[in-house]
C-alpha atoms as one frame of an Amber mdcrd trajectory, in Angstrom:
protein
   0.000   0.000   0.000   1.456   3.315  -1.094   1.316   6.419   1.000   0.986
   9.909  -0.353   4.091  11.929   0.659   2.126  15.162   0.417  -0.603  13.811
   2.684   2.009  12.548   5.124   3.615  15.988   5.116   0.252  17.616   5.783
  -0.337  15.291   8.743   3.058  16.230  10.194   2.289  19.915   9.845  -1.100
  19.406  11.542   0.593  17.638  14.449   3.129  20.416  14.790   0.377  23.041
  14.722  -1.518  21.119  17.381   1.562  21.106  19.546   1.875  24.844  19.112
  -1.759  25.468  20.124  -2.138  26.440  23.752  -3.735  23.951  26.133  -7.131
  24.544  27.738  -5.445  25.577  30.978  -3.218  28.064  29.142  -6.292  29.437
  27.337  -7.993  30.005  30.689  -4.951  31.894  31.944  -4.859  33.918  28.721
  -8.499  34.979  29.040  -7.912  35.885  32.670  -4.942  38.079  31.707  -7.126
  39.826  29.091  -9.910  40.343  31.640  -7.577  41.852  34.244  -5.961  44.085
  31.602  -9.348  45.385  30.444 -10.357  46.159  34.023  -7.149  48.093  34.587
  -7.552  50.053  31.340 -11.213  50.716  32.098 -10.401  51.972  35.591  -7.708
  54.274  34.222 -10.099  55.552  31.566 -12.781  56.348  34.136 -10.255  58.068
  36.341  -8.888  60.007  33.368 -12.315  61.286  32.345 -13.607  61.993  35.812
 -10.537  63.720  37.169 -11.058  67.296  38.418  -9.004  69.862  40.257  -9.923
  69.698  43.935 -10.126  73.087  45.689 -11.111  74.478  49.081 -14.341  76.319
  49.965 -12.394  79.541  50.574 -11.037  79.691  47.024 -14.366  78.659  45.556
 -16.161  81.430  47.487 -13.620  84.197  46.822 -12.448  83.557  43.249 -15.428
  81.880  41.604 -18.753  82.172  43.376 -18.576  85.887  44.243 -17.111  86.668
  40.788 -20.143  85.058  39.151 -17.922  82.607  37.228 -19.846  79.453  38.173
 -22.324  78.059  35.698 -23.722  75.208  37.814 -22.950  72.836  40.671 -23.634
  69.078  40.587 -23.572  67.246  43.928 -22.599  63.598  43.431 -23.848  61.086
  46.036 -24.112  63.940  48.601 -20.350  63.771  49.108 -18.656  65.658  46.247
 -19.659  68.914  44.582 -18.630  69.203  40.915 -18.176  72.834  39.802 -18.717
  73.931  36.187 -17.109  77.243  35.102 -18.786  79.372  32.459 -17.185  78.862
  29.061 -16.592  82.565  28.486 -14.709  82.794  31.809 -12.213  80.044  31.034
  -9.983  82.474  29.155  -9.374  84.391  32.398  -5.695  84.106  33.505  -6.693
  82.702  36.875  -8.000  79.591  35.070  -4.757  79.022  33.244  -4.247  75.876
  35.336  -7.314  74.318  33.723  -5.724  74.523  30.299  -2.567  72.855  31.668
  -4.438  70.179  33.614  -4.427  67.095  31.391  -7.964  65.855  31.987 -10.054
  68.987  31.455 -12.380  69.884  28.624 -14.374  73.071  28.119 -17.643  71.422
  29.130 -16.380  70.494  32.608 -16.686  69.692  35.397 -13.630  71.766  36.182
 -13.315  71.725  39.958 -14.549  69.645  42.864 -15.103  70.151  46.589 -15.408
  67.324  49.103 -18.422  67.890  51.335 -18.118  67.180  55.014 -21.765  68.020
  55.548 -24.274  68.644  52.760 -26.450  70.872  54.985 -23.472  73.031  55.914
 -22.558  73.392  52.218 -26.101  74.463  51.297 -26.196  76.924  54.176 -22.911
  78.576  53.119 -24.046  78.703  49.516 -27.310  80.363  50.534 -25.502  82.929
  52.698 -23.214  83.968  49.838 -26.058  84.233  47.286 -28.685  85.950  49.432
 -27.914  89.344  47.848 -27.687  87.895  44.284 -30.552  88.531  41.886 -32.616
  85.498  41.030 -31.198  85.151  37.522 -27.630  85.089  38.953 -28.223  82.337
  41.519 -26.308  79.096  40.924 -28.283  76.036  39.937 -27.523  73.047  42.220
 -28.295  69.520  40.969 -28.175  66.350  43.040 -27.111  63.130  41.307 -26.619
  59.550  42.541 -24.214  57.494  40.454 -22.046  54.366  40.743 -18.418  55.034
  41.531 -16.686  52.426  39.411 -13.284  53.471  40.662 -14.129  52.582  44.264
 -15.594  49.254  43.195 -12.570  48.404  41.083 -10.260  49.324  43.958 -11.311
  46.119  45.736 -12.449  43.999  42.753  -8.987  44.025  41.156  -7.097  42.904
  44.310  -9.676  40.175  44.935  -9.392  38.985  41.344  -5.625  38.914  41.662
  -5.826  36.877  44.895  -8.215  34.385  43.284  -5.895  34.091  40.297  -2.913
  33.301  42.526  -5.014  30.810  44.493  -6.190  28.892  41.413  -2.709  29.043
  39.926  -1.223  27.429  43.034  -3.961  24.784  43.118  -3.238  23.995  39.494
   0.468  23.663  40.169  -0.147  21.433  43.188  -2.601  19.295  41.254  -0.108
  18.841  38.420   2.378  17.199  40.815   0.317  14.033  41.010  -2.467  12.332
  42.763  -1.413  13.167  46.319   0.022  16.569  45.470  -3.249  18.479  45.132
  -4.648  20.148  48.204  -7.948  18.374  47.512  -6.185  14.995  47.629  -4.475
  15.318  51.018  -6.586  12.408  52.321  -5.178  10.132  49.612  -2.257   7.824
  50.251   1.216   9.235  49.603   2.744   5.792  48.988   5.136   5.475  46.060
   4.391   2.634  43.675   7.099   0.448  42.154   6.020  -1.654  39.172   7.822
  -4.112  36.903   8.947  -1.246  34.695  10.271   0.930  37.544  11.396  -1.769
  39.963  14.307  -1.366  42.366  17.767  -2.313  41.092  18.702  -3.911  44.449
  18.540  -7.721  44.524  19.245 -10.365  47.143  22.739 -10.771  45.670  23.529
  -7.252  46.930  22.767  -8.249  50.533  25.603  -9.894  52.434  25.113 -11.673
  55.739  21.551 -11.823  57.112  21.240 -15.423  55.893  18.250 -16.330  58.070
  16.433 -13.072  57.311  17.058 -13.467  53.573  15.710 -17.020  53.662  12.413
 -15.939  55.226  12.014 -12.906  52.963  12.833 -14.940  49.850  10.120 -17.397
  50.844   7.576 -14.547  50.752   8.740 -13.568  47.258   8.609 -17.197  46.152
   5.044 -17.483  47.452   3.991 -14.533  45.303   5.722 -16.000  42.245   4.592
 -19.635  42.764   1.508 -19.629  45.019   0.307 -23.082  43.887   3.307 -24.763
  45.516   2.025 -23.682  48.941  -1.744 -23.396  48.525  -2.150 -26.982  47.286
  -1.012 -28.111  50.747  -3.457 -25.773  52.469  -0.872 -23.158  53.446  -1.853
 -19.505  53.700   0.277 -16.577  52.743   1.507 -14.587  55.796  -0.384 -11.344
  56.307   2.601  -9.320  57.462   6.337  -9.449  58.158   7.940  -7.235  60.822
  11.648  -6.444  60.388  13.230  -5.534  63.728  16.832  -4.582  64.395  19.317
  -1.846  65.316  19.830   1.062  62.889  21.940   0.239  59.850  21.451  -3.550
  59.912  19.699  -3.677  56.535  15.932  -3.529  57.157  15.210  -1.030  54.391
  17.769  -2.742  52.137  15.865  -6.017  52.473  12.662  -4.242  51.490  14.394
  -2.768  48.421  15.560  -6.256  47.465  11.982  -7.527  47.747  10.853  -4.686
  45.484  13.564  -5.656  42.999  12.909  -9.406  43.080   9.127  -9.641  43.369
   7.311  -9.214  40.066   4.332  -7.524  41.731   3.341  -3.904  42.520   5.275
  -2.611  45.544   3.950   0.298  47.636   6.425   1.916  50.008   6.078   4.824
  52.447   7.134   5.975  55.918   4.966   5.655  59.004   5.153   9.413  59.548
   3.321   9.996  56.238   0.079   8.860  57.890   0.329  11.586  60.540  -1.192
  14.955  59.607  -2.510  18.027  61.365  -6.007  17.407  59.971  -8.305  15.087
  61.910  -9.065  11.827  60.122  -6.442  12.191  57.406  -4.256   9.350  58.689
  -7.113   6.835  58.778  -8.267   7.965  55.343  -4.779   7.469  53.917  -4.620
   3.961  55.396  -7.935   3.082  53.724  -6.814   4.516  50.405  -3.459   2.688
  50.576  -5.061  -0.710  51.099  -7.690   0.069  48.477  -4.940   0.649  45.900
  -3.089  -2.485  47.027  -6.244  -4.632  46.707  -6.886  -3.266  43.220  -3.379
  -4.395  42.198  -3.233  -7.823  43.883  -0.976  -9.593  44.403   0.971  -6.691
  45.883   3.306  -5.719  48.727   3.076  -2.737  51.086   6.233  -1.614  52.912
   5.854   0.747  55.879   9.220   2.014  57.110   9.566   3.280  60.707   6.131
   1.956  61.642   6.682   3.029  65.265   5.678   6.569  64.188   2.077   5.372
  63.969   2.104   2.056  65.857   2.965   3.159  69.404   1.367   1.334  72.293
  -2.059   2.598  73.428  -1.751   1.467  77.073  -2.614   3.723  79.996   0.993
   4.581  80.776   1.014   6.741  77.628  -1.876   8.922  78.787   0.371  11.981
  79.054   1.501  11.401  75.451  -1.964  10.648  74.059  -2.634  11.509  70.446
  -6.178  10.741  69.262  -5.323  11.214  65.606  -2.424   8.747  65.797  -4.583
   6.236  67.664  -7.352   6.536  65.060  -4.777   5.896  62.354  -3.478   2.842
  64.234  -7.024   1.520  64.725  -7.689   1.812  61.002  -4.398   0.065  60.232
  -5.317  -2.784  62.604  -8.706  -3.125  60.927  -7.182  -3.226  57.454  -4.549
  -5.795  58.468  -7.029  -8.241  59.994 -10.580  -6.965  59.899 -13.754  -8.232
  58.278 -12.481  -7.229  54.843 -10.365  -9.729  52.935  -6.765  -8.757  52.132
  -6.120 -11.683  49.789  -2.864 -11.212  47.945  -1.687  -8.195  49.963   1.440
  -8.640  52.102   2.549  -5.917  54.517   6.241  -5.453  55.321   7.148  -3.151
  58.201  10.466  -2.061  59.697  11.366  -0.552  63.062  14.253  -0.368  65.509
  11.907   0.251  68.457   9.783  -2.881  68.645   9.453  -2.496  72.435   7.110
   0.492  72.079   4.802  -1.035  69.455   1.215  -1.905  70.314   0.652  -5.587
  71.164  -2.395  -5.753  68.920  -0.206  -4.788  65.972   2.310  -7.561  66.623
  -0.053 -10.487  67.101  -0.303 -13.366  64.579  -2.871 -12.637  61.898  -1.490
  -9.146  61.442   2.270  -9.596  61.527   2.720 -13.355  61.435   6.496 -13.240
  61.142   8.980 -11.247  63.174  12.447 -11.225  61.632  15.197  -9.969  63.956
  18.288  -8.482  62.330  21.302  -8.462  64.659  24.627  -6.718  64.250  26.812
  -8.897  62.001  29.491 -11.200  63.398  32.995 -11.545  61.947  32.014 -13.860
  59.078  29.051 -11.683  58.120  31.213  -8.554  58.276  33.619 -10.265  55.878
  30.781 -10.824  53.388  29.563  -7.246  53.776  33.066  -5.882  53.191  33.315
  -7.888  49.967  30.078  -6.350  48.704  31.112  -2.755  49.447  34.659  -3.274
  48.145  33.424  -4.159  44.640  33.435  -0.617  43.195  36.767   0.365  44.843
  40.198   0.125  43.253  41.892  -2.082  45.828  45.630  -2.425  46.455  47.300
  -5.850  46.680  48.115  -5.388  50.377  44.428  -5.311  51.312  43.539  -7.916
  53.949  39.753  -8.171  54.087  39.758 -10.706  56.937  41.746  -8.325  59.127
  39.325  -5.513  58.300  36.406  -7.688  59.375  38.252  -8.550  62.614  39.029
  -4.975  63.652  35.424  -3.733  63.240  33.373  -5.462  65.974  29.882  -4.150
  66.563  29.818  -2.411  63.180  26.577  -2.536  61.205  26.349  -2.849  57.440
  25.887   0.925  57.162  29.038   1.475  59.249  31.040  -0.839  56.988  29.788
   0.968  53.890  30.855   4.226  55.527  34.345   2.838  56.272  34.826   1.779
  52.627  33.733   5.182  51.373  35.865   7.029  53.938  38.925   4.930  53.006
  38.462   5.815  49.341  38.194   9.513  50.256  41.392   9.332  52.323  43.247
   7.652  49.452  41.957  10.215  46.950  42.973  13.049  49.296  46.541  11.732
  49.176  46.413  11.324  45.342  46.782   7.545  45.484  45.788   5.350  42.558
  44.555   2.501  44.799  43.032   2.156  48.266  45.503   0.521  50.693  45.099
  -1.267  54.017  46.378   1.742  55.934  43.590   3.865  54.434  40.992   1.502
  55.886  42.700   1.577  59.294  42.642   5.383  59.247  38.999   5.334  58.159
  38.122   2.962  61.040  39.898   5.216  63.543  38.203   8.269  62.052  34.713
   6.776  62.395  35.201   5.244  65.872  37.228   8.018  67.518  36.501  11.057
  65.410  38.716  13.456  63.508  42.303  13.911  64.656  42.951  17.284  66.321
  46.678  17.357  67.014  46.709  21.056  67.851  44.042  20.787  70.561  46.509
  20.232  73.465  48.701  23.297  73.931  50.042  22.730  77.456  52.992  20.391
  78.111  51.582  19.616  81.579  48.228  18.522  80.096  49.998  16.303  77.571
  51.927  14.619  80.395  48.743  14.002  82.417  46.985  12.481  79.384  50.023
  10.297  78.631  50.088   8.891  82.187  46.313   8.406  82.039  46.412   6.325
  78.843  49.512   4.451  80.004  47.592   3.577  83.187  44.815   2.016  81.080
  47.374   0.097  79.027  49.447  -1.293  81.923  46.422  -2.235  84.065  44.665
  -4.031  81.196  47.887  -5.793  80.145  48.154  -7.594  83.497  44.440  -8.393
  83.882  43.515 -11.871  82.664  40.007 -11.199  81.362  40.649  -7.890  79.576
  40.896  -7.965  75.795  44.157  -7.642  73.928  45.608  -4.148  73.617  46.332
  -2.988  70.050  47.712   0.525  70.473  47.734   3.532  72.751  47.375   7.118
  71.493  47.417  10.584  73.041  46.315  12.286  69.812  42.953  13.972  70.468
  40.081  12.585  68.389  36.609  14.053  68.507  35.819  14.825  72.147  38.448
  12.445  73.555  41.976  13.595  74.417  43.510  10.128  74.084  42.502   6.484
  73.760  43.592   2.906  74.329  42.497   0.613  71.501  41.544  -2.995  72.241
  40.729  -6.086  70.208  37.967  -7.765  72.240  36.502 -11.192  71.745  32.892
 -11.296  70.599  31.014 -12.727  73.574  27.360 -13.574  74.018  27.651 -13.684
  77.817  29.986 -11.991  80.312  31.095 -13.624  83.569  31.470 -11.883  86.915
  35.278 -12.011  86.772  35.231 -10.482  83.280  33.016  -7.645  84.544  35.392
  -6.907  87.439  38.508  -6.978  85.249  36.873  -4.547  82.784  36.047  -2.185
  85.648  39.645  -2.349  86.862  40.982  -1.594  83.376  38.628   1.398  83.071
  39.910   2.792  86.379  43.558   2.500  85.298  43.789   6.080  84.007  42.354
   7.663  87.155  44.603   5.509  89.396  47.728   6.405  87.383  47.056  10.130
  87.836  46.693   9.666  91.587  49.920   7.620  91.889  52.106   9.956  89.814
  50.714  13.403  90.611  48.960  12.715  93.936  46.044  14.494  92.295  43.240
  13.615  89.847  41.691  15.436  86.875  38.345  15.593  85.071  39.715  13.498
  82.203  38.271  10.276  83.648  34.634  11.319  83.119  33.941   8.777  80.368
  35.699   6.020  82.343  33.739   6.719  85.530  30.438   6.804  83.658  31.198
   3.422  82.090  32.328   1.928  85.422  29.216   3.149  87.264  26.858   1.689
  84.648  28.675  -1.656  84.666  28.608  -1.829  88.458  24.870  -1.044  88.662
  24.198  -3.624  85.933  26.063  -6.281  87.900  24.214  -5.537  91.146  20.684
  -4.609  90.036  20.236  -6.401  86.702  22.446  -9.484  86.379  22.247 -10.710
  89.997  26.045 -10.900  90.415  26.164  -9.489  93.948  26.029 -11.723  97.032
  24.356  -9.153  99.315  21.483  -8.290  96.948  21.246 -11.882  95.743  20.173
 -13.468  92.435  17.402 -10.988  91.651  16.970  -8.646  88.687  15.188  -5.309
  88.573  15.630  -4.938  84.811  12.539  -3.510  83.094  12.511  -4.842  79.531
   9.142  -3.191  78.730  10.115   0.268  79.985   6.964   0.604  82.110   8.789
   1.767  85.237  10.340   4.689  83.367   6.921   5.743  82.094   5.362   5.506
  85.562   8.366   7.235  87.177   8.635   4.570  89.909  11.352   2.126  91.009
  10.617  -1.617  91.154  12.201  -1.878  94.617  11.927  -0.266  98.038  14.027
   2.561  99.483  15.840   0.089 101.728  16.831  -2.013  98.701  17.909   1.122
  96.853  20.267   2.004  99.703  21.714  -1.514  99.650  22.255  -1.334  95.874
  24.065   2.013  96.191  26.232   0.640  98.996  27.184  -2.521  97.079  28.005
  -0.506  93.949  30.364   1.732  95.938  31.988  -1.305  97.576  32.442  -2.992
  94.196  34.032   0.067  92.580  36.142   0.744  95.684  37.598  -2.779  95.757
  38.303  -2.621  92.013  40.038   0.739  92.518  42.317  -0.722  95.218  43.133
  -3.720  93.035  44.027  -1.504  90.058  46.188   0.713  92.261  48.151  -2.293
  93.485  48.769  -3.476  89.895  50.123  -0.085  88.812  52.294   0.242  91.938
  53.789  -3.180  91.183  54.548  -2.117  87.587  55.307   1.561  88.057  58.562
   1.269  86.109  56.714   0.020  82.987  54.108   2.773  83.497  56.754   5.509
  83.379  58.584   3.933  80.410  55.366   3.727  78.383  54.464   7.309  79.315
  57.851   8.605  78.132  57.401   6.776  74.811  53.877   8.162  74.408  55.049
  11.752  74.990  57.754  11.211  72.379  55.817   9.344  69.645  52.134  10.083
  70.587  51.069   6.660  69.237  52.491   3.348  70.524  51.674   0.177  68.574
  51.463  -3.409  69.846  55.047  -4.449  69.027  56.424  -1.503  71.019  54.071
  -2.330  73.892  55.469  -5.874  73.989  59.023  -4.536  74.228  58.106  -2.646
  77.425  55.432  -4.901  78.979  56.467  -8.302  77.619  54.447 -10.894  75.674
  50.749 -11.374  76.399  49.253 -14.645  75.207  45.690 -13.584  74.425  44.023
 -14.379  71.130  43.231 -11.233  69.119  39.808 -11.331  67.563  38.020  -8.000
  67.352  38.112  -3.480  68.412  36.902  -1.275  71.184  38.401   1.719  72.924
  38.520   3.414  76.323  38.386   7.163  75.809  39.603   9.820  78.161
């Protein structure tokens, strides 16, 4: 079939002309501009033609009325008197201003007088003309007319305000379904489809093996439902992801969005909360309505604790009816009379302890997946993922990096890799070396180096003895972790630090607790031995020691006097009620046992440092000279220490 080139060309020209034509909205704006312009021109025209020279009664009486120059007077709306001068008098020199005044014509009106009182004006006029003959008296006419200028003075501003209002509504409406002011009750969830799915997959998630297994089962159920339903299994209603910040809760949700071939709605819990009453509940209804229309589908609510807080009586002082209404609607949608077939709800929080019990029960959130901080093997996997885009040097030891970062989350490890690359780039290196990662770890844990912070030689000596006290005391304590290095270079808020490589333990024994307390007191004890005085530099150490001692006595039942009892409040109810779970007598006993525990540890630490005072002074001299003392130099002064090095922590001054 042949096509006519001319016809094809005509169609192209028609399309181009259509594109050039203004839209209906633009036409409306154009007509509004024309309307406002006409009003402005009309108002100026009226003002131009009605403009007169305003004068006082004195001039009118002396120069015009008594000279018989006035032809007539027209009183407008009983407020303004328009004065018409006789045509044959206009040539008089005193009316020269009328010829120069832009708006005047020979017919008039030529002058105007504002009337304070119409009766007073008539009385004055009658007094002046009482001796005039009848044919010379001035004719006064009263007229009522519409003052378009006064009307336009408020019509135009109102029209302008309405124009701005509709313009803003149009702009807000053009931003999408939830952008318009009339759609603020609609859900603000973002929808991910097959075409716009997340690029994150389960291959991008290292560690979290158990969590990945459970999440992948949900995705597999959506892809192959017959495998499960033929055995009578039901799809879980909801999955709650719980864990410390940075452990990968949101990353898991992104992987689900990337792997599942179904619509994925994601939003934050705070998006349900609004200043308008009923908006949160309405948004919950609209969200589930959209999800049901696109089944099978997944809803992900991040930081659900913003809307799912407990509704118990202890929160009466923090009551929020709007938030509770939103939570009630969410509970109804999760497991109410309506069917949610094919809709799975994922939620994430790091504050599961404050969530409402009704939200966590089976039938609403059937699965609770706990994400813990990664261990050494998981950190190794996470490092390998984040090291992919970096240009790595041959000296890079990933296993050592995983070992020296205990307690680091996946987000922390990603930050270390990025910080190491920045340090290498700052030094114009072509590859990222092992030393760059060590510096990045120190930078993140301790803060930025501030070598110029200490200006006094005396202060530097005190800090050196303090850190040497930590090092020597911990070196000769059996249950304290292996010392890696000692530094008196200020980092962040700390003036110096002793870096350790602790073992990753799931439980801590009583002897380990006591040895850790002794090591923490080493800096304070060293100051007292050397200077016979103490400083404020042990604040962080004393805070740590006090918390450990109270934990031993009141929580873990490791004190003989108090006995094997625990006053730990896992639900946080005692804090909300502002009461203690024990009597005043017990409180006094706890305080006494804590002081005895810390006092005995202090004496023990003092004896250790007195026995090894020579090593203490040698290490201090080396610290003042080099500022940083590594492990091999520590062994030269303190001797070998046969403890297995596994992972890093630090005592800060």
